[in-house]
C-alpha positions as CSV (number, residue, x, y, z in Angstrom):
1,M,-25.6,-31.4,-44.9
2,K,-24.3,-31.9,-41.4
3,K,-27.0,-31.7,-38.6
4,Y,-26.4,-30.3,-35.2
5,S,-27.7,-32.1,-32.0
6,K,-29.5,-30.3,-29.3
7,K,-26.4,-30.6,-27.2
8,N,-24.3,-28.9,-29.9
9,S,-26.9,-26.1,-30.2
10,T,-26.7,-25.4,-26.5
11,I,-22.9,-25.1,-26.7
12,I,-23.2,-22.8,-29.7
13,V,-25.7,-20.6,-27.9
14,F,-23.5,-20.5,-24.8
15,A,-20.5,-19.6,-26.8
16,F,-22.4,-16.9,-28.7
17,L,-23.6,-15.4,-25.4
18,F,-20.1,-15.6,-24.0
19,F,-18.7,-13.7,-27.0
20,I,-21.3,-11.0,-26.7
21,S,-20.5,-10.6,-23.0
22,I,-16.8,-10.2,-23.7
23,H,-17.5,-7.9,-26.6
24,N,-19.8,-5.7,-24.6
25,N,-17.3,-5.5,-21.7
26,S,-14.7,-4.1,-24.1
27,Y,-17.0,-1.2,-24.8
28,A,-18.4,1.6,-22.7
29,D,-21.3,0.0,-20.8
30,N,-24.0,2.7,-20.7
31,T,-26.9,0.3,-20.0
32,N,-29.2,1.7,-17.3
33,V,-26.6,4.3,-16.4
34,D,-29.1,7.0,-15.3
35,S,-31.1,4.8,-13.0
36,K,-27.9,3.4,-11.5
37,V,-26.4,6.8,-10.8
38,S,-29.5,8.3,-9.5
39,Q,-29.1,6.3,-6.3
40,T,-25.8,7.7,-5.3
41,N,-26.6,10.8,-3.2
42,A,-26.6,9.1,0.2
43,T,-23.6,9.7,2.4
44,S,-22.4,6.7,4.5
45,T,-20.5,6.6,7.8
46,E,-17.4,6.4,5.7
47,N,-18.1,9.8,4.2
48,F,-19.0,8.5,0.8
49,I,-20.4,11.2,-1.4
50,L,-21.0,8.7,-4.2
51,E,-21.6,5.2,-2.8
52,P,-19.5,2.3,-4.2
53,Q,-21.4,1.2,-7.4
54,Y,-19.0,1.7,-10.3
55,T,-17.1,-1.0,-12.1
56,G,-14.4,-0.8,-14.7
57,A,-12.4,2.3,-15.4
58,V,-12.8,5.3,-13.1
59,G,-11.0,8.6,-13.0
60,S,-10.5,11.5,-10.7
61,F,-12.6,14.7,-10.8
62,S,-11.3,17.5,-12.9
63,E,-13.3,20.7,-13.6
64,G,-16.2,19.1,-11.8
65,L,-16.4,15.9,-13.9
66,A,-15.1,12.4,-13.6
67,F,-14.8,9.6,-16.2
68,I,-16.7,6.4,-15.4
69,S,-16.3,3.6,-18.0
70,G,-17.6,5.4,-21.0
71,Y,-19.3,8.5,-19.6
72,F,-18.8,11.5,-17.4
73,I,-20.5,12.2,-14.1
74,D,-20.7,15.3,-11.9
75,K,-20.3,15.4,-8.2
76,T,-23.9,14.4,-7.6
77,G,-23.5,11.3,-9.7
78,K,-25.5,12.7,-12.6
79,V,-24.4,11.6,-16.0
80,V,-23.4,14.7,-17.9
81,S,-22.1,13.2,-21.2
82,H,-21.1,10.0,-22.9
83,I,-18.0,9.1,-24.8
84,P,-18.9,9.6,-28.5
85,I,-17.0,6.5,-29.7
86,N,-17.8,2.8,-29.6
87,Y,-14.5,1.7,-28.1
88,Y,-12.3,3.5,-25.7
89,S,-8.9,2.8,-24.4
90,Y,-8.4,4.1,-20.8
91,S,-5.3,4.7,-18.9
92,R,-4.4,7.1,-16.1
93,D,-2.2,9.3,-18.3
94,G,-4.2,12.5,-18.3
95,T,-6.6,11.4,-20.9
96,Y,-10.3,11.7,-20.0
97,E,-9.5,14.6,-17.7
98,F,-10.9,18.0,-18.4
99,K,-8.6,21.0,-18.6
100,D,-9.8,24.4,-19.9
101,G,-13.2,22.8,-20.8
102,V,-11.8,20.0,-23.0
103,A,-10.6,16.5,-22.6
104,R,-8.5,14.1,-24.7
105,I,-10.0,10.7,-25.5
106,K,-8.5,7.7,-27.3
107,D,-9.2,4.3,-28.8
108,L,-6.6,1.8,-29.8
109,S,-5.3,3.7,-32.7
110,S,-6.3,7.4,-32.5
111,Y,-7.0,10.4,-30.3
112,G,-9.6,13.1,-30.3
113,V,-10.9,15.9,-28.1
114,I,-14.3,16.5,-26.6
115,D,-16.0,19.2,-24.7
116,T,-18.0,18.8,-21.4
117,S,-21.1,18.0,-23.4
118,G,-19.4,15.1,-25.1
119,N,-19.3,16.8,-28.4
120,F,-16.2,16.4,-30.6
121,V,-13.9,19.5,-30.7
122,V,-11.3,17.4,-32.5
123,P,-12.4,14.2,-34.3
124,M,-10.5,10.9,-33.8
125,K,-8.0,11.6,-36.5
126,Y,-4.6,12.0,-34.8
127,K,-2.2,9.2,-33.8
128,Y,-1.4,11.2,-30.7
129,I,-2.6,14.4,-28.9
130,G,-0.5,15.6,-26.0
131,E,-1.8,17.2,-22.8
132,F,-3.1,20.7,-23.2
133,N,-0.8,23.3,-21.7
134,N,-1.7,27.0,-21.7
135,G,-4.4,26.2,-24.2
136,F,-2.2,24.3,-26.7
137,A,-1.5,20.6,-27.4
138,E,0.9,18.8,-29.6
139,I,-0.4,16.5,-32.4
140,Y,1.2,13.7,-34.2
141,N,0.4,12.1,-37.6
142,N,2.4,10.4,-40.3
143,G,5.6,10.7,-38.4
144,K,5.3,14.5,-38.0
145,F,4.4,16.9,-35.1
146,G,2.3,20.0,-35.1
147,F,0.0,21.6,-32.5
148,I,-3.6,22.7,-32.0
149,N,-5.4,25.1,-29.7
150,K,-8.3,24.0,-27.5
151,A,-10.8,25.0,-30.2
152,G,-9.3,22.2,-32.3
153,E,-7.6,24.5,-34.8
154,E,-4.3,23.4,-36.3
155,I,-2.0,26.3,-35.5
156,V,0.8,24.3,-37.0
157,K,0.1,21.4,-39.3
158,P,2.2,18.3,-38.6
159,Q,5.6,19.1,-40.1
160,Y,8.3,18.8,-37.5
161,D,10.3,15.7,-36.6
162,G,10.2,16.6,-32.9
163,F,8.1,18.7,-30.7
164,G,8.7,19.6,-27.0
165,G,5.4,21.1,-26.0
166,F,4.8,24.7,-24.9
167,S,6.5,26.2,-21.9
168,E,6.5,29.9,-21.1
169,G,4.9,30.7,-24.5
170,Y,7.6,28.9,-26.5
171,A,7.9,25.3,-27.8
172,V,11.0,23.4,-28.9
173,V,10.8,22.0,-32.4
174,E,13.1,19.8,-34.4
175,K,13.6,19.3,-38.1
176,N,16.5,17.5,-39.8
177,Y,18.3,17.1,-36.4
178,K,18.3,20.9,-35.8
179,Y,16.4,22.5,-32.9
180,G,14.8,25.9,-32.5
181,F,11.7,27.5,-31.0
182,I,8.2,28.6,-32.2
183,N,5.7,30.8,-30.4
184,T,1.9,30.2,-30.0
185,T,1.1,31.5,-33.4
186,G,3.4,28.9,-35.0
187,K,6.0,31.5,-36.0
188,V,9.7,30.4,-35.7
189,V,11.1,32.9,-33.2
190,I,14.5,31.3,-32.7
191,S,15.9,29.6,-35.8
192,L,16.5,25.8,-35.9
193,K,20.2,25.8,-35.5
194,Y,21.1,24.0,-32.3
195,S,22.2,20.4,-31.9
196,I,20.0,20.0,-28.8
197,S,17.4,22.4,-27.2
198,R,15.2,22.0,-24.1
199,N,12.1,23.9,-23.1
200,F,12.3,27.3,-21.5
201,S,12.3,27.1,-17.7
202,G,12.8,30.1,-15.5
203,G,13.1,32.3,-18.6
204,L,16.1,30.4,-20.0
205,A,16.5,27.4,-22.2
206,A,19.4,24.9,-22.4
207,I,21.0,24.6,-25.8
208,S,24.0,22.7,-27.1
209,V,26.5,23.1,-29.9
210,P,29.2,20.8,-31.2
211,S,32.6,21.0,-29.6
212,N,35.3,18.8,-31.0
213,I,33.9,15.2,-30.5
214,D,31.2,16.1,-28.0
215,F,28.7,18.8,-27.2
216,K,28.7,21.7,-24.8
217,Y,25.7,23.2,-23.1
218,G,24.8,26.8,-22.4
219,F,21.6,28.8,-22.0
220,I,19.7,31.3,-24.1
221,D,17.0,33.8,-23.3
222,K,13.7,34.3,-25.2
223,T,15.4,36.7,-27.7
224,G,17.8,33.9,-28.6
225,K,20.7,35.7,-26.9
226,K,23.3,33.4,-25.2
227,V,23.2,34.3,-21.6
228,I,25.5,31.5,-20.5
229,A,28.0,30.5,-23.1
230,P,28.1,26.8,-24.1
231,Q,30.8,25.3,-21.9
232,Y,29.2,22.7,-19.7
233,D,29.2,18.9,-20.2
234,K,25.8,18.6,-18.7
235,V,23.2,20.9,-17.2
236,S,19.8,20.7,-15.6
237,D,17.0,23.2,-16.4
238,F,16.6,26.3,-14.3
239,N,14.0,26.6,-11.6
240,E,13.9,28.8,-8.5
241,G,16.8,30.7,-9.9
242,A,19.3,27.9,-10.0
243,A,20.5,24.9,-12.0
244,V,23.1,22.2,-11.7
245,A,26.0,22.1,-14.1
246,L,28.9,19.8,-14.8
247,I,32.3,20.8,-16.3
248,N,35.5,18.9,-16.5
249,G,34.4,16.5,-13.8
250,N,33.4,19.3,-11.4
251,Q,29.8,19.9,-10.4
252,Y,28.4,23.4,-9.5
253,I,25.2,25.2,-8.7
254,I,24.9,28.2,-11.0
255,D,22.5,31.1,-11.1
256,K,20.8,32.7,-14.1
257,T,23.8,35.0,-14.8
258,G,26.1,31.9,-15.0
259,K,27.8,32.6,-11.7
260,R,28.9,29.5,-9.9
261,I,27.3,30.0,-6.5
262,A,28.3,26.7,-4.9
263,K,30.3,23.5,-5.6
264,S,29.0,20.1,-4.7
265,E,30.3,16.6,-4.8
266,R,30.0,15.0,-8.2
267,Y,26.7,13.2,-8.5
268,Y,24.7,11.7,-11.4
269,F,21.6,13.8,-12.1
270,Y,18.8,13.9,-14.6
271,E,18.9,16.8,-17.0
272,S,15.1,17.1,-16.8
273,D,15.2,17.5,-13.0
274,V,15.0,21.0,-11.4
275,F,15.2,22.6,-8.0
276,N,11.9,22.2,-6.1
277,D,11.5,23.7,-2.6
278,G,15.2,24.6,-2.9
279,L,16.2,21.0,-3.2
280,F,17.6,18.9,-6.1
281,R,17.6,15.1,-6.6
282,V,21.0,13.4,-7.1
283,T,22.4,9.9,-7.3
284,N,25.7,8.7,-5.7
285,T,26.9,6.3,-8.4
286,D,29.3,4.5,-6.0
287,L,26.6,3.6,-3.6
288,N,23.8,3.5,-6.3
289,R,21.6,5.5,-3.9
290,D,19.6,8.7,-4.1
291,A,19.6,11.8,-2.0
292,F,18.8,15.6,-2.1
293,I,21.2,18.5,-2.1
294,N,20.4,22.2,-1.5
295,K,21.6,25.3,-3.3
296,K,24.8,25.3,-1.3
297,G,25.6,21.9,-2.7
298,E,25.1,20.3,0.7
299,R,23.4,16.9,1.0
300,I,20.3,17.4,3.3
301,S,18.9,13.8,3.4
302,K,20.3,10.4,4.0
303,Y,20.7,8.0,1.1
304,Y,17.8,6.0,-0.1
305,T,17.3,3.2,-2.7
306,H,15.2,5.8,-4.7
307,V,13.7,9.2,-4.1
308,S,11.0,11.0,-6.1
309,N,11.1,14.7,-6.7
310,Y,9.5,17.0,-4.2
311,K,5.8,17.8,-4.7
312,N,3.8,20.0,-2.3
313,G,6.7,20.0,0.1
314,F,7.2,16.2,0.4
315,A,9.1,13.5,-1.4
316,R,8.6,9.8,-1.5
317,V,11.6,7.7,-0.5
318,T,12.3,4.0,-0.9
319,G,14.1,2.2,1.8
320,E,16.5,-0.7,1.6
321,P,15.2,-4.0,0.1
322,D,14.0,-6.7,2.5
323,F,16.7,-9.4,2.8
324,L,14.3,-12.3,2.1
325,T,11.9,-10.8,-0.4
326,D,14.0,-8.1,-2.0
327,N,11.0,-5.8,-1.8
328,S,11.5,-2.2,-0.7
329,K,9.1,-0.1,1.4
330,I,8.2,3.6,0.8
331,G,8.0,6.5,3.2
332,F,8.1,10.3,3.0
333,I,10.5,13.1,3.9
334,N,9.9,16.8,4.3
335,T,12.1,19.6,2.9
336,S,14.4,19.3,5.9
337,G,15.1,15.8,4.9
338,K,13.3,14.5,8.0
339,E,11.2,11.4,7.7
340,I,7.6,12.2,8.5
341,V,6.9,8.4,8.1
342,S,9.7,5.9,7.7
343,P,9.6,3.5,4.7
344,K,6.9,1.0,5.6
345,Y,4.3,1.1,2.8
346,T,4.2,-1.2,-0.2
347,S,3.3,1.8,-2.5
348,A,2.4,5.4,-2.2
349,K,1.3,8.4,-4.3
350,D,2.4,12.0,-3.9
351,F,0.5,14.3,-1.6
352,S,-2.6,15.9,-3.0
353,E,-4.9,18.2,-1.1
354,G,-3.0,17.4,2.1
355,L,-3.3,13.6,1.9
356,A,-1.3,10.8,0.2
357,V,-2.5,7.4,-0.9
358,V,-0.6,4.6,0.8
359,E,-0.7,0.8,0.5
360,L,-0.2,-1.6,3.4
361,N,-0.8,-5.4,3.3
362,G,-2.7,-5.0,0.0
363,K,-5.1,-2.4,1.3
364,Y,-5.1,1.4,0.5
365,G,-5.7,4.3,2.8
366,F,-4.5,7.9,3.3
367,I,-1.9,9.7,5.5
368,N,-1.6,13.4,6.3
369,T,1.5,15.5,6.2
370,N,2.4,14.4,9.7
371,G,2.4,10.8,8.6
372,K,-0.7,9.9,10.5
373,E,-3.1,7.5,8.9
374,V,-6.2,9.7,8.6
375,I,-8.0,7.0,6.7
376,K,-6.8,3.5,7.6
377,P,-5.7,1.2,4.8
378,K,-8.9,-0.8,4.1
379,Y,-9.7,-0.2,0.4
380,E,-8.9,-2.5,-2.5
381,D,-7.6,0.5,-4.5
382,A,-7.6,4.3,-4.3
383,L,-6.9,7.4,-6.3
384,S,-5.5,10.7,-5.0
385,F,-7.9,13.4,-3.8
386,S,-8.9,15.9,-6.5
387,E,-11.4,18.7,-6.1
388,G,-12.2,17.4,-2.6
389,L,-13.0,13.8,-3.6
390,A,-11.1,10.5,-4.1
391,A,-12.2,7.4,-5.9
392,V,-11.8,4.3,-3.7
393,K,-12.6,0.6,-4.4
394,I,-14.3,-1.7,-1.9
395,N,-16.0,-5.1,-2.6
396,G,-15.1,-4.8,-6.2
397,K,-16.9,-1.5,-6.7
398,W,-15.7,2.1,-6.9
399,G,-17.2,5.1,-5.0
400,Y,-16.0,8.6,-4.1
401,I,-15.2,9.7,-0.6
402,E,-14.9,13.2,0.8
403,N,-11.6,14.7,1.9
404,P,-11.8,14.6,5.7
405,L,-9.6,17.7,5.8
406,K,-12.0,19.7,3.7
407,K,-15.5,18.6,4.9
408,R,-18.3,20.8,3.8
């Protein structure tokens, strides 16, 4: 039998300890959590409500709780509950955020749902669970979709080939390439007969039917009645009483009766986009640049490399690429199309609670709706404000700062 030298034994022990270290770092680290969190009540000159101390994955506060690498804390830093699984997979996609008292969690292969005490409402048995909306969430298993309520009850067992989620009390479902709608009891209320259907928005849903070699779009109401006959080559969803529609190369703004209230230049547009704050995102395909139009079909902003949809009265806009680096900077415009801050930031998030995260020279800070840097870029990373607090990272550790616009 081969004998190991003392040197080899040392290498083996080191390798074993290294493996254990990597293994433990892949799991929720709950060691000495309570003693660690108990020291977080002091507020620094930087308005830290919870001092920088957390490593790994962190989330924003939702319903008074925030996810911290395997457990949830309240706003005093107290550990409220732990993730009831050995391994978790974290991403900022709405998982680990509480809504109506429940939160979705996931590992590498499955999803479940827990309550605020960390108890399972839904065990880890689905391949996917969608975000809860009005108390319901889609589920996916074995190639089929269904949905559950927030108590974890299967209202509809996985049986559909496609599922659009609930909107205004109805959900689009698809089976054998035909689309229809179900209500929150799982009952089919509009039969599966359309070639394409989209969710209800503004009381109407876009549907399409075959027409010669292509499809034509129209709109139905919640009784299934065709309010706007299928005739358009492309339509957006309704919001704020208006939608964009394309027919025979002409582009119009239409109201919910089908009346064409304005004509615009022909632009490319995303069918999923809607009017927000009276404005709609469009793309000039000749210039390959984005802008916004109003309900009169008038362009109200200059062209940008890219624009995001309006949120809370402001839209992110991307300027022209730098000639040397090909990198573009980001700024913001208001609903008049006026720049409140010209494109100068490396990255930016939408406004939340009156402030937006911005990145400059590799550091993160916050601007207000006038474009002023209320918190200078000095952090290594930052999340948007939620429930009065924002997670920020400094010296490799995360803490939570108070919104300076809403100081207690």
